[in-house]
PAZAPA-4460 file (N, C-alpha, C; in steps of 0.05 Angstrom, whole numbers, plus 32768, in hexadecimal, padded with zeros to 4 digits):
% residues 301
    n_x    n_y    n_z   ca_x   ca_y   ca_z    c_x    c_y    c_z   seq   type   mol
   82B1   84A3   85D3   82CA   84B1   85DA   82CF   84C8   85C7     1      X     A
   82D6   84E0   85D1   82D9   84F7   85C0   82F2   84F5   85B0     2      X     A
   82F1   8502   8598   8308   8501   8586   831F   8511   8591     3      X     A
   8338   8507   858E   834F   8515   8598   8354   852E   8588     4      X     A
   835D   8544   8595   8361   855D   8586   8378   855A   8572     5      X     A
   8376   8568   855C   838A   8568   8547   839F   857E   854B     6      X     A
   8397   8592   855A   83A9   85AA   855E   83B6   85A8   8579     7      X     A
   83D0   85AC   857A   83DF   85A9   8593   83DF   85C3   85A2     8      X     A
   83E6   85C1   85BC   83E8   85D9   85CC   83FE   85EC   85C2     9      X     A
   8414   85E0   85B8   8429   85F1   85AD   841F   8601   8595    10      X     A
   840E   85F6   8585   8403   8605   856E   83F1   861B   8578    11      X     A
   83E1   8616   858C   83D0   862B   8597   83E1   8641   85A4    12      X     A
   83F7   8639   85B1   8409   864D   85BD   8416   865E   85A7    13      X     A
   841B   8653   8590   8427   8662   857A   8413   8677   8571    14      X     A
   83F9   8670   856E   83E5   8683   8566   83E3   869A   857A    15      X     A
   83E3   8693   8594   83E1   86A7   85A9   83F9   86BA   85A8    16      X     A
   8411   86AF   85A4   8429   86BF   85A3   8429   86D2   858B    17      X     A
   841F   86CA   8574   841D   86DC   855D   840B   86F3   8563    18      X     A
   83F5   86EE   8571   83E2   8704   8578   83F0   8717   858C    19      X     A
   83FB   870C   85A1   8405   871C   85B7   8420   872A   85B0    20      X     A
   8430   871D   859F   8449   872A   8597   8446   873D   8580    21      X     A
   8430   873A   8571   842B   874C   855B   8436   8744   8540    22      X     A
   843E   872B   853D   8448   8721   8523   8456   8707   8526    23      X     A
   845C   86FA   850F   8469   86E0   850F   8486   86E2   8519    24      X     A
   8494   86F6   8510   84B1   86F8   8518   84B3   86FD   8536    25      X     A
   84A2   870F   8540   84A3   8715   855D   849B   86FD   856D    26      X     A
   8487   86EE   8564   847E   86D6   8572   8494   86C1   8572    27      X     A
   84A3   86BE   855C   84B9   86AB   855B   84CE   86B1   8570    28      X     A
   84D4   86CC   8574   84E7   86D3   8588   84DD   86CD   85A4    29      X     A
   84C3   86D2   85A9   84B8   86CE   85C3   84B7   86B0   85CA    30      X     A
   84B3   869F   85B6   84B1   8682   85BA   84CB   8673   85B7    31      X     A
   84E0   8682   85AF   84FA   8676   85AA   84F8   8661   8594    32      X     A
   84E9   8667   857F   84E6   8655   8569   84ED   8664   854F    33      X     A
   84F0   8655   853A   84F4   8662   8520   84DA   866E   8516    34      X     A
   84DB   8682   8506   84C3   868F   84FB   84B3   867B   84EA    35      X     A
   84C2   866A   84DB   84B4   8656   84CA   84A4   8642   84DB    36      X     A
   84AF   863B   84F3   84A0   8628   8505   8486   8635   850F    37      X     A
   8487   864F   8516   846F   865D   8520   845B   865F   8509    38      X     A
   8465   8667   84F2   8453   8669   84DB   8445   864F   84D4    39      X     A
   8455   8639   84D5   844A   861F   84CF   8434   8617   84E3    40      X     A
   8439   861D   84FD   8426   8616   8512   840B   8624   850E    41      X     A
   840C   863D   8507   83F3   864C   8502   83E6   8642   84E9    42      X     A
   83F5   863D   84D4   83EA   8633   84BB   83DD   8618   84BF    43      X     A
   83E9   8607   84D1   83DE   85ED   84D6   83C2   85F0   84E3    44      X     A
   83BF   8603   84F6   83A5   8608   8502   8391   8610   84ED    45      X     A
   8399   8623   84DB   8387   862C   84C6   837F   8616   84B3    46      X     A
   8393   8605   84AD   838D   85EF   849A   837A   85DA   84A6    47      X     A
   8380   85D3   84C0   836F   85BE   84CD   8352   85C8   84D1    48      X     A
   834F   85E2   84D6   8335   85ED   84DC   8327   85F9   84C3    49      X     A
   8337   85FA   84AD   832C   8606   8494   8322   8622   8498    50      X     A
   8334   8633   84A3   832C   864F   84A7   8346   8660   84A7    51      X     A
   8342   867A   84A8   8359   868D   84AA   8358   869B   84C5    52      X     A
   836D   8698   84D4   836F   86A5   84EE   837B   86C1   84EC    53      X     A
   838D   86C5   84D8   839A   86DF   84D5   8397   86E9   84B8    54      X     A
   8399   8703   84B5   839C   870F   849B   83B3   8723   849E    55      X     A
   83C3   8725   8489   83DA   8737   848A   83D2   8753   8482    56      X     A
   83D8   8766   8493   83D3   8783   848D   83EE   8791   8490    57      X     A
   83F9   8798   8479   8414   87A4   8479   8428   878F   8482    58      X     A
   8436   8794   8498   8449   8780   84A3   843E   8772   84BC    59      X     A
   8424   8777   84C2   8419   876B   84DA   8405   8755   84D4    60      X     A
   8404   8741   84E5   83F0   872C   84E3   83D9   8734   84F5    61      X     A
   83C2   8738   84EA   83AA   8741   84F8   8395   872B   84F9    62      X     A
   8389   8727   8511   8375   8712   8514   835C   8718   8503    63      X     A
   8352   8704   84F7   8337   8705   84EB   8322   8702   8501    64      X     A
   8309   8708   84FD   82F5   8703   8511   82F5   86E6   851B    65      X     A
   82F9   86D3   8509   82FB   86B7   8512   8314   86B3   8522    66      X     A
   8329   86C0   851B   8342   86BE   852A   8340   86C9   8546    67      X     A
   8330   86DE   8549   832C   86E9   8564   831F   86D5   8576    68      X     A
   830B   86C6   856B   82FE   86B1   857B   8312   869B   8582    69      X     A
   8322   8693   856F   8336   867E   8574   834A   8687   8589    70      X     A
   8352   86A0   8588   8366   86AB   859B   835B   86A9   85B7    71      X     A
   8342   86B2   85BB   8335   86B1   85D6   8334   8695   85E1    72      X     A
   832B   8682   85D0   8328   8666   85D8   8343   8659   85DD    73      X     A
   8357   8661   85CD   8372   8656   85D0   837E   865F   85EB    74      X     A
   8379   8678   85F2   8383   8682   860C   8378   8672   8623    75      X     A
   835E   866D   8622   8351   865E   8637   835C   8641   8638    76      X     A
   8360   8635   8621   836A   861A   861F   8386   8618   862B    77      X     A
   8398   862A   8623   83B4   8629   862C   83B5   862E   864A    78      X     A
   83A5   8641   8654   83A5   8647   8671   839B   862E   8680    79      X     A
   8386   8622   8676   837B   860A   8683   8390   85F4   8684    80      X     A
   839F   85F0   866F   83B4   85DC   866E   83CA   85E2   8682    81      X     A
   83D1   85FB   8685   83E6   8603   8698   83DC   85FE   86B5    82      X     A
   83C3   8605   86BA   83B8   8600   86D5   83B8   85E2   86DB    83      X     A
   83B1   85D1   86C7   83B1   85B5   86CC   83CD   85AA   86D2    84      X     A
   83E1   85B3   86C3   83FC   85AB   86C8   8406   85B3   86E4    85      X     A
   83FF   85CC   86EC   8407   85D6   8706   83FA   85C5   871C    86      X     A
   83E0   85BE   8719   83D3   85AE   872D   83DF   8592   872F    87      X     A
   83E6   8587   8718   83F2   856C   8717   840D   856C   8725    88      X     A
   841D   8581   8721   8437   8583   872E   8434   8585   874D    89      X     A
   8420   8595   8756   841B   8597   8772   8414   857C   877F    90      X     A
   8402   856E   8771   83F9   8554   877C   840F   8540   877C    91      X     A
   841F   8540   8767   8435   852C   8766   844B   8532   877A    92      X     A
   844E   854B   8782   8463   8552   8795   8459   8550   87B2    93      X     A
   8440   8549   87B7   8436   8549   87D2   842A   8564   87D9    94      X     A
   842A   856B   87F3   841E   8584   87FB   842E   859C   87F1    95      X     A
   8420   85B2   87ED   842C   85C9   87E1   8443   85D4   87F3    96      X     A
   8456   85E1   87E6   846C   85ED   87F5   8463   8607   8803    97      X     A
   844F   8615   87F7   8445   862E   8802   8428   8632   87FC    98      X     A
   8419   863C   880F   83FD   8642   880C   83F8   865F   8814    99      X     A
   83E8   866D   8803   83E1   8689   8809   83C4   868A   8812   100      X     A
   83C0   8696   8829   83A6   8697   8836   839F   86B4   883B   101      X     A
   8389   86BE   882E   837F   86D9   8832   836A   86D8   8848   102      X     A
   836D   86E9   885C   835B   86E8   8873   8350   8704   887A   103      X     A
   8336   8707   8879   8329   871F   8882   8330   8725   889F   104      X     A
   8338   873E   88A6   8342   8743   88C1   832D   8740   88D7   105      X     A
   8313   873E   88CF   82FE   8739   88E3   8302   871D   88F0   106      X     A
   830D   870A   88E1   8311   86EF   88EB   8324   86EF   8903   107      X     A
   831C   86E2   8919   832D   86E3   8931   8349   86D9   892D   108      X     A
   835C   86E9   8935   8378   86E2   8931   8380   86C9   8940   109      X     A
   8376   86C6   8958   837D   86AE   8968   8373   8694   895A   110      X     A
   835C   8696   894E   8350   867F   8940   8360   8678   8927   111      X     A
   8368   868D   8918   8379   8689   8901   8393   867B   8908   112      X     A
   83A0   8685   891D   83BA   8679   8925   83B6   865D   892F   113      X     A
   83A0   8657   893C   839A   863C   8945   8398   8629   892D   114      X     A
   838A   8632   8918   8386   8621   8900   83A1   861D   88F2   115      X     A
   83B2   8632   88F1   83CC   8630   88E4   83DE   861D   88F4   116      X     A
   83DC   861E   890E   83ED   860D   891F   83E5   85EF   891B   117      X     A
   83CB   85EA   8919   83C2   85CF   8914   83CC   85C5   88F9   118      X     A
   83CA   85D6   88E5   83D4   85CF   88CA   83F2   85CA   88CB   119      X     A
   8400   85DB   88DA   841E   85D8   88DC   8426   85BE   88E8   120      X     A
   8416   85B4   88FA   841D   859A   8906   841C   8583   88F2   121      X     A
   840A   8586   88DE   8407   8572   88C9   841A   8576   88B2   122      X     A
   841F   858F   88AC   8431   8595   8894   8445   85AB   889C   123      X     A
   8459   85A4   88AC   846B   85B9   88B6   847C   85C6   88A1   124      X     A
   847F   85B9   8889   8490   85C4   8875   8481   85D7   8861   125      X     A
   8467   85D8   8864   8457   85EA   8853   8457   8606   885E   126      X     A
   8460   861A   884F   8461   8635   8858   8445   8642   8853   127      X     A
   843D   8652   8866   8423   8660   8864   8428   867E   8862   128      X     A
   841D   868B   884E   841D   86A8   884C   8401   86B2   8851   129      X     A
   83FD   86C2   8866   83E3   86CC   886D   83E1   86E9   8862   130      X     A
   83CD   86EE   8852   83C7   8709   8848   83B0   8714   8859   131      X     A
   83B6   8726   886B   83A1   8732   887C   8394   8749   886D   132      X     A
   837B   8746   8868   836D   8759   8856   8353   8763   8862   133      X     A
   8349   8779   8855   8330   8785   885E   831D   8788   8846   134      X     A
   8305   877E   884A   82EF   8781   8836   82F8   8778   881A   135      X     A
   82FB   878B   8808   8302   8785   87EC   831D   8779   87E8   136      X     A
   832F   877C   87FC   834A   8771   87F9   834A   8753   87F8   137      X     A
   8337   8746   8806   8336   8729   8806   832C   871F   87EB   138      X     A
   8317   872C   87E1   830D   8726   87C6   8323   8729   87B1   139      X     A
   8331   873F   87B3   8346   8745   87A0   835C   8730   87A0   140      X     A
   8363   8726   87B8   8377   8711   87BA   836F   86F7   87AB   141      X     A
   8355   86F1   87AC   834B   86DA   879D   834B   86DF   877F   142      X     A
   8340   86F7   8777   833D   86FD   875B   8358   86FF   874C   143      X     A
   836D   8708   875B   8387   870C   874E   8399   86F4   8751   144      X     A
   838F   86DE   875E   839F   86C6   8761   83B4   86C8   8777   145      X     A
   83B2   86DC   8788   83C6   86DE   879E   83C0   86C9   87B4   146      X     A
   83A7   86C0   87B6   839F   86AE   87CC   8396   8693   87C2   147      X     A
   839E   867E   87CF   8394   8663   87C9   837A   865D   87D8   148      X     A
   8377   866C   87EE   8360   8667   8800   835A   8682   880E   149      X     A
   8341   8687   8814   833A   86A1   8821   8324   869E   8835   150      X     A
   8325   86AE   8849   830E   86B2   885C   8304   86CE   8856   151      X     A
   82ED   86D0   8849   82E4   86E9   883D   82C8   86F1   8846   152      X     A
   82C3   870B   8849   82A8   8714   884F   8296   8717   8836   153      X     A
   82A2   8712   881F   8294   8714   8806   8299   86FB   87F5   154      X     A
   8286   86F5   87E4   828A   86DE   87D2   8290   86EA   87B6   155      X     A
   82A9   86E9   87AD   82AF   86F6   8793   82A0   86E8   877C   156      X     A
   829A   86F7   8767   828D   86EA   8750   829E   86D4   8744   157      X     A
   8291   86BD   873F   829F   86A6   8733   82AB   8694   8748   158      X     A
   82A9   8699   8761   82B4   8688   8776   829D   867C   8787   159      X     A
   82A3   8665   8793   8291   8658   87A5   829E   8655   87C0   160      X     A
   828E   8657   87D5   829A   8655   87F0   8285   864A   8803   161      X     A
   828F   8644   881B   827E   8639   8830   827B   864E   8846   162      X     A
   8262   8653   8851   825F   8664   8868   8270   865A   887F   163      X     A
   827F   866B   888C   8291   8663   88A1   8287   866B   88BD   164      X     A
   8280   8685   88BF   8277   868F   88D9   826A   86AA   88D6   165      X     A
   825B   86B2   88EA   8250   86CD   88EC   8260   86DD   8901   166      X     A
   826C   86F3   88F9   827D   8703   890B   826E   871C   8915   167      X     A
   8267   871D   892F   825A   8735   8939   826D   874D   893A   168      X     A
   8264   8763   892F   8273   877C   892F   8262   8791   893D   169      X     A
   826D   879E   8952   825D   87B0   8962   8269   87CC   8963   170      X     A
   8258   87E1   8966   8261   87FC   8969   8269   8801   8986   171      X     A
   8281   880A   898A   828B   880E   89A5   829B   8828   89A7   172      X     A
   829E   8831   89C0   82AF   8848   89C7   82BA   8844   89E3   173      X     A
   82CE   8853   89EA   82D9   8853   8A05   82C2   885A   8A19   174      X     A
   82C4   884E   8A31   82AE   8853   8A44   82AA   8870   8A4B   175      X     A
   82C0   8880   8A48   82BE   889D   8A4F   82B8   88AE   8A37   176      X     A
   82B2   88A2   8A20   82AD   88B1   8A08   8293   88C2   8A0B   177      X     A
   8293   88DA   8A00   827B   88EC   8A02   8261   88DE   89F9   178      X     A
   8262   88CC   89E7   8249   88BF   89DD   823C   88AF   89F4   179      X     A
   824C   88A4   8A05   8241   8894   8A1B   8234   88A6   8A31   180      X     A
   823D   88BF   8A31   8233   88D2   8A45   8217   88DC   8A3F   181      X     A
   820E   88D8   8A26   81F4   88E2   8A1E   81DD   88D4   8A2D   182      X     A
   81E2   88BB   8A35   81CF   88AD   8A46   81B5   88A6   8A38   183      X     A
   81B6   88A1   8A1E   819E   889A   8A10   81A5   888A   89F7   184      X     A
   8191   8881   89E8   8196   8874   89CE   81A2   8888   89BB   185      X     A
   81B4   887E   89AA   81C2   888F   8997   81B7   888B   897B   186      X     A
   81B9   88A0   896B   81B2   889E   894E   81CB   88A5   893E   187      X     A
   81C8   88A2   8924   81DE   88A9   8911   81E5   88C6   8914   188      X     A
   81D1   88D7   891A   81D6   88F4   891D   81E9   88F9   8935   189      X     A
   81E6   88E9   894B   81F7   88ED   8962   8214   88E6   895B   190      X     A
   8219   88D4   8949   8234   88CB   8942   8243   88E0   8932   191      X     A
   8234   88F1   8923   8241   8902   890F   8256   8915   891B   192      X     A
   8252   891D   8934   8265   8931   8940   827D   8924   894D   193      X     A
   8280   890A   894A   8296   88FB   8957   82A7   88EC   8943   194      X     A
   82BF   88E6   894B   82D2   88D9   8938   82CC   88BC   8935   195      X     A
   82CB   88B3   891C   82C8   8897   8915   82E3   888B   890D   196      X     A
   82EA   8875   8918   8303   8867   8911   82FC   884E   8902   197      X     A
   8307   884B   88EA   8301   8833   88DB   831A   8829   88CC   198      X     A
   8319   8810   88C4   832F   8803   88B6   832B   8804   8898   199      X     A
   833F   880D   888A   833E   8810   886D   833B   87F6   885E   200      X     A
   8329   87F6   884A   8327   87E0   8837   8342   87DC   882A   201      X     A
   834C   87C3   882B   8367   87BE   8820   8367   87B8   8802   202      X     A
   834F   87B7   87F6   834D   87B3   87D9   8356   87CC   87CA   203      X     A
   8360   87C8   87B1   8368   87DE   87A1   8351   87F0   879A   204      X     A
   8339   87E4   8796   8321   87F4   8790   8310   87F4   87AA   205      X     A
   8310   880A   87B8   8303   880B   87D2   82E6   8813   87CE   206      X     A
   82D5   8806   87DD   82B8   880C   87DC   82B2   8821   87F1   207      X     A
   82AB   8839   87E8   82A5   884E   87FA   828C   8848   880B   208      X     A
   827B   8838   8801   8262   8831   880F   8268   8821   8828   209      X     A
   8281   8816   882A   8288   8807   8842   828A   8819   885B   210      X     A
   828C   8833   8857   828D   8845   886E   8273   8843   887D   211      X     A
   8274   8840   8897   825C   8839   88A6   824A   8851   88AA   212      X     A
   8254   8869   88B0   8243   8880   88B5   8251   8899   88AA   213      X     A
   8241   88AD   88A6   824B   88C7   889D   8252   88D7   88B6   214      X     A
   826B   88DF   88B9   8274   88EF   88D0   8286   8905   88C7   215      X     A
   828A   8919   88D8   829B   8930   88D2   82B9   8929   88D6   216      X     A
   82BE   8916   88E8   82DA   890F   88EE   82DE   88F1   88EA   217      X     A
   82F3   88E9   88DD   82F8   88CD   88D8   8316   88C7   88D8   218      X     A
   831E   88B2   88E5   8339   88A8   88E2   8337   888D   88D4   219      X     A
   8346   888A   88BE   8347   8870   88B0   8362   8864   88B3   220      X     A
   8363   884C   88BE   837D   883F   88C3   837E   8825   88B2   221      X     A
   8396   8819   88B2   839A   8801   88A1   8398   87E7   88B0   222      X     A
   8398   87E8   88CB   8398   87CF   88DB   8383   87D0   88F1   223      X     A
   8377   87B9   88F6   8363   87B7   890B   836E   87BF   8926   224      X     A
   8387   87B7   892C   8394   87BE   8945   8395   87DC   894A   225      X     A
   839A   87EB   8935   839B   8808   8937   8380   8814   893D   226      X     A
   836B   8809   8931   8350   8812   8936   8348   880D   8953   227      X     A
   834E   87F4   895C   8347   87ED   8978   8356   87FF   898C   228      X     A
   8370   8804   8987   837F   8815   8999   8375   8831   899A   229      X     A
   836D   883C   8982   8363   8857   8982   8349   885A   8993   230      X     A
   8338   8845   8991   831F   8846   89A0   8325   8841   89BE   231      X     A
   8338   8830   89C4   8340   882B   89E0   834A   8845   89ED   232      X     A
   8357   8856   89DD   8363   886F   89E8   834E   8886   89E8   233      X     A
   8336   8880   89DF   8321   8894   89E0   8320   88A7   89C9   234      X     A
   832E   88A0   89B3   8330   88B3   899C   8318   88B2   8989   235      X     A
   8305   88A0   898D   82EE   889E   897B   82DE   8885   8981   236      X     A
   82CA   8881   8970   82BA   8868   8971   82BF   8858   8958   237      X     A
   82B7   883E   895A   82BC   882D   8943   82AA   8814   8945   238      X     A
   82A5   8808   892E   8298   87ED   892D   82AF   87D9   892E   239      X     A
   82B0   87C9   8942   82C6   87B6   8945   82BB   879A   894A   240      X     A
   82CA   8785   8941   82C1   876A   8945   82C1   8764   8963   241      X     A
   82AB   8759   896D   82A9   8753   898A   82C0   8741   8993   242      X     A
   82C7   872E   8982   82DC   871B   8989   82F7   8728   898E   243      X     A
   82FC   873E   8980   8316   874C   8982   8318   875E   899B   244      X     A
   8301   8764   89A8   8301   8776   89BE   82F4   8769   89D7   245      X     A
   82F5   874F   89D9   82E9   8741   89F0   82F3   874C   8A0B   246      X     A
   830D   874F   8A0D   8319   8757   8A26   8310   8774   8A2D   247      X     A
   8311   8786   8A1A   8309   87A1   8A1F   82EB   87A3   8A27   248      X     A
   82DA   8793   8A1B   82BE   8792   8A22   82BA   8787   8A3E   249      X     A
   82C9   8772   8A44   82C7   8765   8A5F   82CF   8777   8A75   250      X     A
   82E4   8788   8A71   82EE   879A   8A86   82DE   87B4   8A86   251      X     A
   82CE   87B9   8A71   82BE   87D2   8A70   82CE   87E9   8A65   252      X     A
   82E6   87E4   8A5B   82F5   87FA   8A4F   82E7   8804   8A36   253      X     A
   82DC   87F2   8A26   82CC   87FA   8A0F   82AF   87F1   8A15   254      X     A
   829C   8802   8A0D   8280   87FB   8A10   8271   87FE   89F6   255      X     A
   825E   87EC   89F1   824E   87EF   89D8   823E   8809   89D8   256      X     A
   823D   8816   89C1   822D   882E   89BF   820F   8826   89BD   257      X     A
   81FE   8834   89CD   81E1   882D   89CD   81D3   8838   89B4   258      X     A
   81DA   882F   899D   81CE   8839   8984   81B2   882E   8981   259      X     A
   81A0   883F   8977   8184   8837   8973   8183   8821   895E   260      X     A
   8193   8823   8949   8195   880D   8936   81B2   880D   892B   261      X     A
   81BA   87F5   8923   81D5   87F2   8917   81EC   87EF   892A   262      X     A
   81E6   87EB   8944   81FB   87E9   8957   820B   87CF   8955   263      X     A
   81FE   87BA   894B   820C   87A1   8947   8205   8796   892C   264      X     A
   8219   878B   891E   8216   877F   8904   8222   8763   8904   265      X     A
   8217   8752   88F4   8222   8738   88F0   822F   8737   88D4   266      X     A
   8249   8731   88D3   8257   872F   88BA   825C   8712   88B4   267      X     A
   8252   8708   889E   8256   86EC   8896   8272   86E9   888A   268      X     A
   8280   86D5   8892   829A   86CE   8887   8298   86B3   8879   269      X     A
   82A5   86B2   8861   82A4   869A   8850   82C0   868F   884C   270      X     A
   82C1   8674   884A   82DB   8667   8843   82DA   8661   8825   271      X     A
   82ED   866C   8816   82EC   866B   87F9   8307   865F   87EE   272      X     A
   8305   864A   87DE   831D   863F   87D0   831F   864E   87B6   273      X     A
   8338   8657   87AF   833C   8665   8797   8335   8654   877E   274      X     A
   833D   863B   877F   8338   8628   8769   8333   860C   8774   275      X     A
   831A   8606   877A   8315   85EC   8787   831E   85D4   8776   276      X     A
   831C   85D7   875B   8324   85C0   874A   8341   85B9   874C   277      X     A
   8352   85CE   8750   836F   85CA   874F   837C   85CF   876A   278      X     A
   836C   85D1   8780   8378   85D6   879A   8388   85BD   87A2   279      X     A
   83A0   85C3   87AC   83B2   85AD   87B5   83A9   85A2   87D0   280      X     A
   83B6   858C   87D8   83AE   857F   87F1   83B2   8590   880A   281      X     A
   83C7   85A1   8809   83CC   85B3   8820   83B6   85C8   8823   282      X     A
   83AD   85D4   880C   8398   85E8   880D   837E   85DB   8817   283      X     A
   8378   85C3   880D   8360   85B5   8816   8361   85AE   8834   284      X     A
   8378   85A6   883D   837A   859F   8859   8377   85B7   886B   285      X     A
   8384   85CE   8863   8382   85E6   8873   8365   85EF   8874   286      X     A
   8357   85EE   885D   833B   85F5   885C   832B   85E3   886E   287      X     A
   8332   85C9   886F   8324   85B6   8880   8328   85BD   889D   288      X     A
   8340   85C4   88A5   8345   85CB   88C1   8335   85E4   88C9   289      X     A
   8334   85F8   88B7   8325   8610   88BD   8307   8609   88C1   290      X     A
   82FD   85F9   88AE   82E0   85F1   88B1   82DB   85E2   88CB   291      X     A
   82EE   85D1   88D3   82EA   85C1   88EB   82EC   85D2   8904   292      X     A
   82FF   85E4   8904   8306   85F3   891D   82F3   860A   8923   293      X     A
   82E9   8618   890E   82D9   8630   8913   82BF   862A   8922   294      X     A
   82AF   8616   891A   8296   8611   8929   829C   860A   8947   295      X     A
   82B1   85FB   894C   82B8   85F3   8967   82BF   860C   8977   296      X     A
   82CF   861E   896B   82D8   8636   8979   82C0   8649   897E   297      X     A
   82AE   864B   896A   8297   865D   896E   8285   8652   8984   298      X     A
   8281   8638   8986   8270   862D   899B   827D   8631   89B6   299      X     A
   8297   862F   89B8   82A5   8632   89D1   82A4   864F   89DB   300      X     A
   82A4   8663   89C9   82A5   867E   89D1   8289   8689   89D7   301      X     A
***
């Protein structure tokens, strides 16, 4: 059995506060404690570990190299303890009051709503906030803690996820578009003289490489519906998810462009839990419903 720690979380919090507030007096104000209590907490750490965490320079307490290491480890320890308490509260209270789900817009809307409805039947009091995102926006929602769960086309560093589905994305234009009148296979050169309609990456840091082709004319919109409507009206061509334009393809209003290469792409979508260790029962159940429903829906379509 490991030895119980001699230093309390409150003492580590005092050390962190001295660093972040810039001194003992300022830390005391931030912690609503007396300055002597903060000083004693830090001195206790130094005494127990037989080291110096701070040295006084003028009126400021400055970290020693050893103190810098302690500060970094103390931050991790305090954050881990806070996460543990939060998870325990969630579990003791039953299912979460609110769940935030980030969803790449390629994922079929009807399928998302079907999964949410099934979850709502089991947990009607849990509120769901859906963050509809594009490319880097889904990753950003996970990295910044905005999402408890995500359906993402990318696997962010440090996260683990399950493959969910392959989404076909095809190059299309209105049936009367000039590109269809060429009556032959198309190349990237053929596309350059025509307008490309695409949906903007919703992440704060946008990847310019996500642009599919180099063209002279481009409309960039924020929503998939706007992109589809622009192409429906004949204003340009676009790569669109086959699932989102089934009706237009069936009626012949939109037709796939006969590109020599790159006319159809498969985009992998992953189901990613923001924090599997501390995910509440509601997040786990919603993830379970999505995992159960997607293969059935894909087979049926």
